[in-house]
Backbone atoms as SQL, in Angstrom:
CREATE TABLE atoms (id INTEGER PRIMARY KEY, chain TEXT, resi INTEGER, resn TEXT, atom TEXT, x REAL, y REAL, z REAL);
INSERT INTO atoms VALUES
  (1, 'A', 1, 'UNK', 'N', -162.678, -53.479, 108.859),
  (2, 'A', 1, 'UNK', 'CA', -164.111, -53.554, 109.098),
  (3, 'A', 1, 'UNK', 'C', -164.478, -54.930, 109.655),
  (4, 'A', 2, 'UNK', 'N', -163.975, -55.995, 109.040),
  (5, 'A', 2, 'UNK', 'CA', -164.278, -57.342, 109.523),
  (6, 'A', 2, 'UNK', 'C', -163.735, -57.559, 110.925),
  (7, 'A', 3, 'UNK', 'N', -162.583, -56.978, 111.213),
  (8, 'A', 3, 'UNK', 'CA', -161.983, -57.113, 112.534),
  (9, 'A', 3, 'UNK', 'C', -162.862, -56.433, 113.589),
  (10, 'A', 4, 'UNK', 'N', -163.428, -55.286, 113.235),
  (11, 'A', 4, 'UNK', 'CA', -164.315, -54.576, 114.165),
  (12, 'A', 4, 'UNK', 'C', -165.571, -55.390, 114.440),
  (13, 'A', 5, 'UNK', 'N', -166.152, -55.971, 113.403),
  (14, 'A', 5, 'UNK', 'CA', -167.347, -56.796, 113.577),
  (15, 'A', 5, 'UNK', 'C', -167.041, -58.016, 114.427),
  (16, 'A', 6, 'UNK', 'N', -165.880, -58.607, 114.196),
  (17, 'A', 6, 'UNK', 'CA', -165.473, -59.756, 114.990),
  (18, 'A', 6, 'UNK', 'C', -165.311, -59.364, 116.456),
  (19, 'A', 7, 'UNK', 'N', -164.688, -58.229, 116.710),
  (20, 'A', 7, 'UNK', 'CA', -164.489, -57.753, 118.084),
  (21, 'A', 7, 'UNK', 'C', -165.824, -57.485, 118.765),
  (22, 'A', 8, 'UNK', 'N', -166.759, -56.900, 118.057),
  (23, 'A', 8, 'UNK', 'CA', -168.090, -56.630, 118.614),
  (24, 'A', 8, 'UNK', 'C', -168.805, -57.944, 118.911),
  (25, 'A', 9, 'UNK', 'N', -168.723, -58.894, 118.010),
  (26, 'A', 9, 'UNK', 'CA', -169.377, -60.188, 118.209),
  (27, 'A', 9, 'UNK', 'C', -168.798, -60.906, 119.422),
  (28, 'A', 10, 'UNK', 'N', -167.488, -60.882, 119.574),
  (29, 'A', 10, 'UNK', 'CA', -166.841, -61.529, 120.714),
  (30, 'A', 10, 'UNK', 'C', -167.241, -60.828, 122.006),
  (31, 'A', 11, 'UNK', 'N', -167.283, -59.512, 121.987),
  (32, 'A', 11, 'UNK', 'CA', -167.677, -58.750, 123.178),
  (33, 'A', 11, 'UNK', 'C', -169.101, -59.080, 123.594),
  (34, 'A', 12, 'UNK', 'N', -169.996, -59.141, 122.642),
  (35, 'A', 12, 'UNK', 'CA', -171.392, -59.473, 122.950),
  (36, 'A', 12, 'UNK', 'C', -171.510, -60.891, 123.501),
  (37, 'A', 13, 'UNK', 'N', -170.745, -61.813, 122.944),
  (38, 'A', 13, 'UNK', 'CA', -170.779, -63.192, 123.431),
  (39, 'A', 13, 'UNK', 'C', -170.262, -63.266, 124.861),
  (40, 'A', 14, 'UNK', 'N', -169.207, -62.517, 125.173),
  (41, 'A', 14, 'UNK', 'CA', -168.673, -62.497, 126.538),
  (42, 'A', 14, 'UNK', 'C', -169.666, -61.878, 127.513),
  (43, 'A', 15, 'UNK', 'N', -170.331, -60.810, 127.105),
  (44, 'A', 15, 'UNK', 'CA', -171.341, -60.187, 127.963),
  (45, 'A', 15, 'UNK', 'C', -172.491, -61.142, 128.240),
  (46, 'A', 16, 'UNK', 'N', -172.927, -61.838, 127.217),
  (47, 'A', 16, 'UNK', 'CA', -174.025, -62.796, 127.395),
  (48, 'A', 16, 'UNK', 'C', -173.611, -63.932, 128.318),
  (49, 'A', 17, 'UNK', 'N', -172.400, -64.427, 128.160),
  (50, 'A', 17, 'UNK', 'CA', -171.921, -65.515, 129.021),
  (51, 'A', 17, 'UNK', 'C', -171.794, -65.045, 130.467),
  (52, 'A', 18, 'UNK', 'N', -171.331, -63.822, 130.671),
  (53, 'A', 18, 'UNK', 'CA', -171.206, -63.274, 132.024),
  (54, 'A', 18, 'UNK', 'C', -172.573, -63.115, 132.671),
  (55, 'A', 19, 'UNK', 'N', -173.539, -62.596, 131.925),
  (56, 'A', 19, 'UNK', 'CA', -174.892, -62.426, 132.458),
  (57, 'A', 19, 'UNK', 'C', -175.507, -63.770, 132.827),
  (58, 'A', 20, 'UNK', 'N', -175.299, -64.765, 131.990),
  (59, 'A', 20, 'UNK', 'CA', -175.835, -66.104, 132.269),
  (60, 'A', 20, 'UNK', 'C', -175.186, -66.704, 133.509),
  (61, 'A', 21, 'UNK', 'N', -173.895, -66.513, 133.662),
  (62, 'A', 21, 'UNK', 'CA', -173.191, -67.035, 134.839),
  (63, 'A', 21, 'UNK', 'C', -173.688, -66.350, 136.111),
  (64, 'A', 22, 'UNK', 'N', -173.967, -65.056, 136.036),
  (65, 'A', 22, 'UNK', 'CA', -174.484, -64.345, 137.201),
  (66, 'A', 22, 'UNK', 'C', -175.871, -64.855, 137.556),
  (67, 'A', 23, 'UNK', 'N', -176.709, -65.110, 136.556),
  (68, 'A', 23, 'UNK', 'CA', -178.043, -65.658, 136.802),
  (69, 'A', 23, 'UNK', 'C', -177.947, -67.012, 137.488),
  (70, 'A', 24, 'UNK', 'N', -177.055, -67.873, 137.022),
  (71, 'A', 24, 'UNK', 'CA', -176.893, -69.197, 137.624),
  (72, 'A', 24, 'UNK', 'C', -176.398, -69.077, 139.055),
  (73, 'A', 25, 'UNK', 'N', -175.512, -68.122, 139.309),
  (74, 'A', 25, 'UNK', 'CA', -175.007, -67.910, 140.656),
  (75, 'A', 25, 'UNK', 'C', -176.101, -67.442, 141.595),
  (76, 'A', 26, 'UNK', 'N', -176.945, -66.529, 141.128),
  (77, 'A', 26, 'UNK', 'CA', -178.034, -66.052, 141.977),
  (78, 'A', 26, 'UNK', 'C', -179.074, -67.148, 142.170),
  (79, 'A', 27, 'UNK', 'N', -179.260, -68.006, 141.159),
  (80, 'A', 27, 'UNK', 'CA', -180.173, -69.140, 141.314),
  (81, 'A', 27, 'UNK', 'C', -179.661, -70.099, 142.374),
  (82, 'A', 28, 'UNK', 'N', -178.354, -70.316, 142.412),
  (83, 'A', 28, 'UNK', 'CA', -177.779, -71.202, 143.428),
  (84, 'A', 28, 'UNK', 'C', -178.028, -70.641, 144.824),
  (85, 'A', 29, 'UNK', 'N', -177.865, -69.334, 144.969),
  (86, 'A', 29, 'UNK', 'CA', -178.097, -68.703, 146.265),
  (87, 'A', 29, 'UNK', 'C', -179.568, -68.828, 146.657),
  (88, 'A', 30, 'UNK', 'N', -180.451, -68.614, 145.702),
  (89, 'A', 30, 'UNK', 'CA', -181.883, -68.720, 145.960),
  (90, 'A', 30, 'UNK', 'C', -182.258, -70.153, 146.327),
  (91, 'A', 31, 'UNK', 'N', -181.727, -71.122, 145.605),
  (92, 'A', 31, 'UNK', 'CA', -182.017, -72.526, 145.901),
  (93, 'A', 31, 'UNK', 'C', -181.496, -72.883, 147.296),
  (94, 'A', 32, 'UNK', 'N', -180.329, -72.363, 147.660),
  (95, 'A', 32, 'UNK', 'CA', -179.785, -72.634, 148.994),
  (96, 'A', 32, 'UNK', 'C', -180.698, -72.060, 150.072),
  (97, 'A', 33, 'UNK', 'N', -181.198, -70.858, 149.859),
  (98, 'A', 33, 'UNK', 'CA', -182.113, -70.240, 150.826),
  (99, 'A', 33, 'UNK', 'C', -183.416, -71.032, 150.909),
  (100, 'A', 34, 'UNK', 'N', -183.934, -71.453, 149.773),
  (101, 'A', 34, 'UNK', 'CA', -185.172, -72.230, 149.760),
  (102, 'A', 34, 'UNK', 'C', -184.968, -73.598, 150.417),
  (103, 'A', 35, 'UNK', 'N', -183.786, -74.196, 150.232),
  (104, 'A', 35, 'UNK', 'CA', -183.473, -75.463, 150.911),
  (105, 'A', 35, 'UNK', 'C', -183.472, -75.276, 152.430),
  (106, 'A', 36, 'UNK', 'N', -182.930, -74.160, 152.876),
  (107, 'A', 36, 'UNK', 'CA', -182.926, -73.869, 154.304),
  (108, 'A', 36, 'UNK', 'C', -184.356, -73.709, 154.821),
  (109, 'A', 37, 'UNK', 'N', -185.185, -73.011, 154.056),
  (110, 'A', 37, 'UNK', 'CA', -186.584, -72.848, 154.442),
  (111, 'A', 37, 'UNK', 'C', -187.299, -74.198, 154.489),
  (112, 'A', 38, 'UNK', 'N', -186.976, -75.067, 153.537),
  (113, 'A', 38, 'UNK', 'CA', -187.586, -76.393, 153.500),
  (114, 'A', 38, 'UNK', 'C', -187.209, -77.184, 154.748),
  (115, 'A', 39, 'UNK', 'N', -185.950, -77.090, 155.154),
  (116, 'A', 39, 'UNK', 'CA', -185.503, -77.780, 156.371),
  (117, 'A', 39, 'UNK', 'C', -186.252, -77.271, 157.600),
  (118, 'A', 40, 'UNK', 'N', -186.440, -75.958, 157.670),
  (119, 'A', 40, 'UNK', 'CA', -187.194, -75.386, 158.781),
  (120, 'A', 40, 'UNK', 'C', -188.639, -75.882, 158.767),
  (121, 'A', 41, 'UNK', 'N', -189.219, -75.962, 157.584),
  (122, 'A', 41, 'UNK', 'CA', -190.601, -76.442, 157.461),
  (123, 'A', 41, 'UNK', 'C', -190.711, -77.898, 157.882),
  (124, 'A', 42, 'UNK', 'N', -189.732, -78.712, 157.486),
  (125, 'A', 42, 'UNK', 'CA', -189.726, -80.120, 157.894),
  (126, 'A', 42, 'UNK', 'C', -189.684, -80.235, 159.410),
  (127, 'A', 43, 'UNK', 'N', -188.834, -79.436, 160.023),
  (128, 'A', 43, 'UNK', 'CA', -188.707, -79.477, 161.481),
  (129, 'A', 43, 'UNK', 'C', -190.023, -79.072, 162.154),
  (130, 'A', 44, 'UNK', 'N', -190.628, -77.996, 161.681),
  (131, 'A', 44, 'UNK', 'CA', -191.881, -77.538, 162.275),
  (132, 'A', 44, 'UNK', 'C', -192.988, -78.565, 162.082),
  (133, 'A', 45, 'UNK', 'N', -193.015, -79.205, 160.923),
  (134, 'A', 45, 'UNK', 'CA', -194.040, -80.224, 160.664),
  (135, 'A', 45, 'UNK', 'C', -193.844, -81.433, 161.572),
  (136, 'A', 46, 'UNK', 'N', -192.601, -81.720, 161.952),
  (137, 'A', 46, 'UNK', 'CA', -192.332, -82.862, 162.830),
  (138, 'A', 46, 'UNK', 'C', -192.773, -82.596, 164.268),
  (139, 'A', 47, 'UNK', 'N', -192.661, -81.349, 164.709),
  (140, 'A', 47, 'UNK', 'CA', -192.962, -81.082, 166.115),
  (141, 'A', 47, 'UNK', 'C', -194.404, -80.645, 166.354),
  (142, 'A', 48, 'UNK', 'N', -195.124, -80.294, 165.297),
  (143, 'A', 48, 'UNK', 'CA', -196.506, -79.836, 165.439),
  (144, 'A', 48, 'UNK', 'C', -197.486, -80.958, 165.112),
  (145, 'A', 49, 'UNK', 'N', -198.747, -80.723, 165.452),
  (146, 'A', 49, 'UNK', 'CA', -199.819, -81.669, 165.122),
  (147, 'A', 49, 'UNK', 'C', -201.008, -80.904, 164.583),
  (148, 'A', 50, 'UNK', 'N', -201.950, -81.630, 164.000),
  (149, 'A', 50, 'UNK', 'CA', -203.210, -81.053, 163.544),
  (150, 'A', 50, 'UNK', 'C', -203.056, -80.076, 162.401),
  (151, 'A', 51, 'UNK', 'N', -203.843, -78.991, 162.470),
  (152, 'A', 51, 'UNK', 'CA', -203.873, -77.982, 161.414),
  (153, 'A', 51, 'UNK', 'C', -202.535, -77.321, 161.154),
  (154, 'A', 52, 'UNK', 'N', -201.824, -76.899, 162.225),
  (155, 'A', 52, 'UNK', 'CA', -200.517, -76.283, 161.978),
  (156, 'A', 52, 'UNK', 'C', -199.546, -77.213, 161.253),
  (157, 'A', 53, 'UNK', 'N', -199.596, -78.491, 161.576),
  (158, 'A', 53, 'UNK', 'CA', -198.723, -79.453, 160.895),
  (159, 'A', 53, 'UNK', 'C', -199.070, -79.513, 159.409),
  (160, 'A', 54, 'UNK', 'N', -200.362, -79.542, 159.095),
  (161, 'A', 54, 'UNK', 'CA', -200.791, -79.592, 157.693),
  (162, 'A', 54, 'UNK', 'C', -200.330, -78.345, 156.941),
  (163, 'A', 55, 'UNK', 'N', -200.404, -77.193, 157.617),
  (164, 'A', 55, 'UNK', 'CA', -199.960, -75.942, 156.997),
  (165, 'A', 55, 'UNK', 'C', -198.489, -76.045, 156.598),
  (166, 'A', 56, 'UNK', 'N', -197.650, -76.554, 157.512),
  (167, 'A', 56, 'UNK', 'CA', -196.217, -76.652, 157.226),
  (168, 'A', 56, 'UNK', 'C', -195.915, -77.733, 156.190),
  (169, 'A', 57, 'UNK', 'N', -196.695, -78.806, 156.163),
  (170, 'A', 57, 'UNK', 'CA', -196.504, -79.836, 155.137),
  (171, 'A', 57, 'UNK', 'C', -196.839, -79.292, 153.747),
  (172, 'A', 58, 'UNK', 'N', -197.912, -78.509, 153.650),
  (173, 'A', 58, 'UNK', 'CA', -198.266, -77.888, 152.367),
  (174, 'A', 58, 'UNK', 'C', -197.198, -76.880, 151.939),
  (175, 'A', 59, 'UNK', 'N', -196.725, -76.120, 152.912),
  (176, 'A', 59, 'UNK', 'CA', -195.673, -75.144, 152.626),
  (177, 'A', 59, 'UNK', 'C', -194.420, -75.854, 152.112),
  (178, 'A', 60, 'UNK', 'N', -194.070, -76.951, 152.746),
  (179, 'A', 60, 'UNK', 'CA', -192.915, -77.738, 152.331),
  (180, 'A', 60, 'UNK', 'C', -193.093, -78.280, 150.906),
  (181, 'A', 61, 'UNK', 'N', -194.288, -78.735, 150.597),
  (182, 'A', 61, 'UNK', 'CA', -194.559, -79.252, 149.252),
  (183, 'A', 61, 'UNK', 'C', -194.404, -78.149, 148.204),
  (184, 'A', 62, 'UNK', 'N', -194.895, -76.949, 148.519),
  (185, 'A', 62, 'UNK', 'CA', -194.753, -75.820, 147.587),
  (186, 'A', 62, 'UNK', 'C', -193.274, -75.475, 147.402),
  (187, 'A', 63, 'UNK', 'N', -192.512, -75.506, 148.482),
  (188, 'A', 63, 'UNK', 'CA', -191.071, -75.237, 148.384),
  (189, 'A', 63, 'UNK', 'C', -190.386, -76.290, 147.513),
  (190, 'A', 64, 'UNK', 'N', -190.748, -77.553, 147.699),
  (191, 'A', 64, 'UNK', 'CA', -190.157, -78.629, 146.898),
  (192, 'A', 64, 'UNK', 'C', -190.407, -78.408, 145.412),
  (193, 'A', 65, 'UNK', 'N', -191.636, -78.052, 145.055),
  (194, 'A', 65, 'UNK', 'CA', -191.962, -77.814, 143.644),
  (195, 'A', 65, 'UNK', 'C', -191.153, -76.656, 143.084),
  (196, 'A', 66, 'UNK', 'N', -191.053, -75.586, 143.869),
  (197, 'A', 66, 'UNK', 'CA', -190.316, -74.409, 143.415),
  (198, 'A', 66, 'UNK', 'C', -188.829, -74.726, 143.251),
  (199, 'A', 67, 'UNK', 'N', -188.258, -75.425, 144.195),
  (200, 'A', 67, 'UNK', 'CA', -186.839, -75.799, 144.117),
  (201, 'A', 67, 'UNK', 'C', -186.595, -76.688, 142.898),
  (202, 'A', 68, 'UNK', 'N', -187.469, -77.646, 142.672),
  (203, 'A', 68, 'UNK', 'CA', -187.318, -78.533, 141.508),
  (204, 'A', 68, 'UNK', 'C', -187.370, -77.746, 140.205),
  (205, 'A', 69, 'UNK', 'N', -188.286, -76.778, 140.126),
  (206, 'A', 69, 'UNK', 'CA', -188.390, -75.964, 138.908),
  (207, 'A', 69, 'UNK', 'C', -187.136, -75.114, 138.701),
  (208, 'A', 70, 'UNK', 'N', -186.617, -74.542, 139.785),
  (209, 'A', 70, 'UNK', 'CA', -185.402, -73.735, 139.663),
  (210, 'A', 70, 'UNK', 'C', -184.213, -74.587, 139.235),
  (211, 'A', 71, 'UNK', 'N', -184.082, -75.768, 139.834),
  (212, 'A', 71, 'UNK', 'CA', -182.965, -76.649, 139.486),
  (213, 'A', 71, 'UNK', 'C', -183.064, -77.126, 138.040),
  (214, 'A', 72, 'UNK', 'N', -184.297, -77.242, 137.521),
  (215, 'A', 72, 'UNK', 'CA', -184.490, -77.677, 136.139),
  (216, 'A', 72, 'UNK', 'C', -184.305, -76.523, 135.148),
  (217, 'A', 73, 'UNK', 'N', -184.100, -75.308, 135.671),
  (218, 'A', 73, 'UNK', 'CA', -183.897, -74.161, 134.796),
  (219, 'A', 73, 'UNK', 'C', -185.168, -73.560, 134.262),
  (220, 'A', 74, 'UNK', 'N', -186.300, -73.929, 134.831),
  (221, 'A', 74, 'UNK', 'CA', -187.575, -73.389, 134.393),
  (222, 'A', 74, 'UNK', 'C', -187.782, -71.995, 134.989),
  (223, 'A', 75, 'UNK', 'N', -188.513, -71.147, 134.288),
  (224, 'A', 75, 'UNK', 'CA', -188.761, -69.805, 134.825),
  (225, 'A', 75, 'UNK', 'C', -189.704, -69.866, 136.029),
  (226, 'A', 76, 'UNK', 'N', -189.464, -68.983, 136.989),
  (227, 'A', 76, 'UNK', 'CA', -190.281, -68.914, 138.191),
  (228, 'A', 76, 'UNK', 'C', -190.721, -67.466, 138.375),
  (229, 'A', 77, 'UNK', 'N', -191.990, -67.273, 138.645),
  (230, 'A', 77, 'UNK', 'CA', -192.534, -65.943, 138.877),
  (231, 'A', 77, 'UNK', 'C', -192.021, -65.413, 140.217),
  (232, 'A', 78, 'UNK', 'N', -191.400, -64.238, 140.228),
  (233, 'A', 78, 'UNK', 'CA', -190.907, -63.682, 141.494),
  (234, 'A', 78, 'UNK', 'C', -192.010, -63.495, 142.541),
  (235, 'A', 79, 'UNK', 'N', -193.241, -63.278, 142.098),
  (236, 'A', 79, 'UNK', 'CA', -194.358, -63.143, 143.037),
  (237, 'A', 79, 'UNK', 'C', -194.563, -64.440, 143.821),
  (238, 'A', 80, 'UNK', 'N', -194.347, -65.562, 143.162),
  (239, 'A', 80, 'UNK', 'CA', -194.498, -66.858, 143.824),
  (240, 'A', 80, 'UNK', 'C', -193.454, -67.017, 144.934),
  (241, 'A', 81, 'UNK', 'N', -192.246, -66.568, 144.655),
  (242, 'A', 81, 'UNK', 'CA', -191.192, -66.622, 145.667),
  (243, 'A', 81, 'UNK', 'C', -191.536, -65.704, 146.830),
  (244, 'A', 82, 'UNK', 'N', -192.012, -64.501, 146.518),
  (245, 'A', 82, 'UNK', 'CA', -192.394, -63.554, 147.569),
  (246, 'A', 82, 'UNK', 'C', -193.507, -64.115, 148.448),
  (247, 'A', 83, 'UNK', 'N', -194.486, -64.771, 147.833),
  (248, 'A', 83, 'UNK', 'CA', -195.584, -65.361, 148.602),
  (249, 'A', 83, 'UNK', 'C', -195.075, -66.428, 149.562),
  (250, 'A', 84, 'UNK', 'N', -194.165, -67.262, 149.082),
  (251, 'A', 84, 'UNK', 'CA', -193.593, -68.303, 149.939),
  (252, 'A', 84, 'UNK', 'C', -192.791, -67.703, 151.091),
  (253, 'A', 85, 'UNK', 'N', -192.052, -66.638, 150.808),
  (254, 'A', 85, 'UNK', 'CA', -191.281, -65.981, 151.867),
  (255, 'A', 85, 'UNK', 'C', -192.201, -65.385, 152.931),
  (256, 'A', 86, 'UNK', 'N', -193.259, -64.715, 152.493),
  (257, 'A', 86, 'UNK', 'CA', -194.214, -64.123, 153.442),
  (258, 'A', 86, 'UNK', 'C', -194.871, -65.212, 154.280),
  (259, 'A', 87, 'UNK', 'N', -195.271, -66.269, 153.608),
  (260, 'A', 87, 'UNK', 'CA', -195.925, -67.386, 154.306),
  (261, 'A', 87, 'UNK', 'C', -194.983, -68.028, 155.326),
  (262, 'A', 88, 'UNK', 'N', -193.731, -68.147, 154.955),
  (263, 'A', 88, 'UNK', 'CA', -192.759, -68.826, 155.817),
  (264, 'A', 88, 'UNK', 'C', -192.465, -68.016, 157.083),
  (265, 'A', 89, 'UNK', 'N', -192.401, -66.698, 156.951),
  (266, 'A', 89, 'UNK', 'CA', -191.988, -65.866, 158.071),
  (267, 'A', 89, 'UNK', 'C', -193.158, -65.218, 158.810),
  (268, 'A', 90, 'UNK', 'N', -194.358, -65.734, 158.682),
  (269, 'A', 90, 'UNK', 'CA', -195.505, -65.233, 159.460),
  (270, 'A', 90, 'UNK', 'C', -195.412, -65.678, 160.866);
């Protein structure tokens, strides 16, 4: 009986560790994509002037905040990511 409980506990711990590793891996991919978007925003802000430049600077600032929160392990609302993606690809 104790051996069965031990086996179940070890299995659950392995499943939890695997799920956490997958989350970290997907976060890395998301951060990489957001970094790429930030680079594009920086470039657009450099070549534009006036209102469009301000739009891209604000977009870049929002991306920076989101990337910092993801790197710190803080939760991020998926709707916020979707809004940034829509805004970026308009």
